[in-house]
N, C-alpha and C positions, 0 to 999 in steps of 0.2 A: 256724555260728548263733553269732549271739554272747546271754549269757543277759538276761535282763531283768532287772534289779534296781530296787528303791523308791530312790526319791532319800532316800527319809528312815530307810533301814534300813543300817544300816553299822555294820563289825565291832568298828572302834574306839570308843572308847568318850568319840570329841570330840565327840559331837550333844549327850550328857549336860551334856558340861563346857563347853555353847554356843560350843567353838573355831571349828565349821563355822560360817561367816557364812551369811545370809540370801540372799544372793548365790551360793552353792555348793549351796544347794537348790533353787533357781529353776531355776539353769542344768541339775542333775541332772534337775529334773522334765521341761524342757522337752524335754533328750536323750531320757529313756523315752517321753515323751509321742510326741516325733518318730519312733519306732521303731514306735510300735503304729501311727500312722497309715500309717506304709512297712508295715507288716506287712497294714492292712488293705486300700492300695491295690492289694498286689500280692496279692491275695485278689481281689480284685474284678477285676484284668489277667484273671488265671487263669479265674476263673468266665465272665467275657462271651466269653473268646477261644474255651471251650468250647462254652458254651450257642449262642452266636450264629455259627459258622462257618459258611462257605455249604454246604456237605454236612452238617449238621444241616437246615438249613432247607432243603436241596432232601430230603431223605428227610421232614420233614414234612410237604410240600407232597406227594411223594411219597404218601406215608398216604393222606391226603384224597381225591387221585386215586384208588388204590385204591379204598377206599373206597364212593363214589361209584359205581367203574366194577360192583364187587361189588353194588351195591343193585340198578346198571340190570342185570347179567344175570339176579339173584336174579328180577325181575319178572316179567323176558324169560320164565325157564324156568316161573315157579309160574301167572302170568296168560298166557301162551300157548301155549307147549311142551308142559304137562302139559295142560292143556284137549285138545289136539288127540290127545296120545298116548293116552292114559289114559280121558279124559272122557267119548268116545265110547259107547265099551263097557260101562264101569262105570255109567255113568249115574249118577255122585257125585263129588264134589270129591275130587282124589285125596288128600288131607289126609283125610279121613273113613273111608279102607280101614285097618279095624281088625280084630284076633281078639278077641274078649271072653275073656279065660283063667277070668276070676272074676265071678259077677255082682255086679249093686250090688243094696242093701236091698230098690230097691222097683222092680224088673225089668217092665219094659212088659208089657201086656197079649199080644202077640202076640209075645213072647220075643225080642227082637231091639230093640236099638237103633238108632236112624237114622245119630245122628250121632256123632263122637267126642268131641259136647262134654256130648252127652247122657249118655252113658257114663260119664266122670268126674265128672258132677253126682254122677249116682245111686252113686259109689264103688267102679266095678266095676273090675278089674284089665283092663288091654288093652295087645293085642300092635301098636302102631302103624306098622304096614308101609308105609303112608300118608306117613305124617310123614318113612321110612325112603325112601323112592322120590324125594321131594321134594329131599333131602337131598343124596341120590346124584345125580342129575341135576342139579342144583344145582351141584355141582364139577364132574361131566363138563363141563358147559357153563362155567362163570366160568376152567375151567383150559385148556380150547378156545378160547375168546375173549381170553384173556390170552395165547396160544403165537400165535396166527395177529396180533393187535395187535403183539407184539414182533417177529417176525417182518416184517413192513410197517416196525416204525421201523426195525432196524436196515438194512433196506435200503435204505429214505430214505436214513439217515447213511450207507452206503457211496455212494451214487449222489448224495450231496453231497458227501462226502471227494474221490472221483472227480474232480468237476468245479472243486475248487479245484485239486487238482492239476491238470489239463489249464488252468486258467487261470494259474496260477502257471510253468506250461510255458510257455506262448504268452508271459508277458512277460521 
């Protein structure tokens, strides 16, 4: 790596004695400027190659699709499966299943909180096992759906590869 030197700095005193001509200074300035431009171009090309590689864009698209997939499965779990599994027996939202550990400031007259939100507004300390059940079922169904989806995808890929090889052999 060559060291960049200002065209105006010199170890000899010829610049002070005006022995260097203005064309020498201009030439040195052009050389240093070109070196800086080259370095900027190298940096830009390196960054562009890194940031816009095909596999990085694939990863970004995959993350977007995965987020959408997660939201879809989350909705299935929270809006459909959980009410069917627990809602009929409990007659409450699964999210509202909790145990009061420490009562709030204004505990209701009947001695219990109806919803988790009501308990939290009152400042009660709660053990939210309903939220845990939601998250647990969400994890189970997301991983199950992901496993089945990937299994189907690889099965399709194998069939496509087998078909390509068969066609290649026939030709």
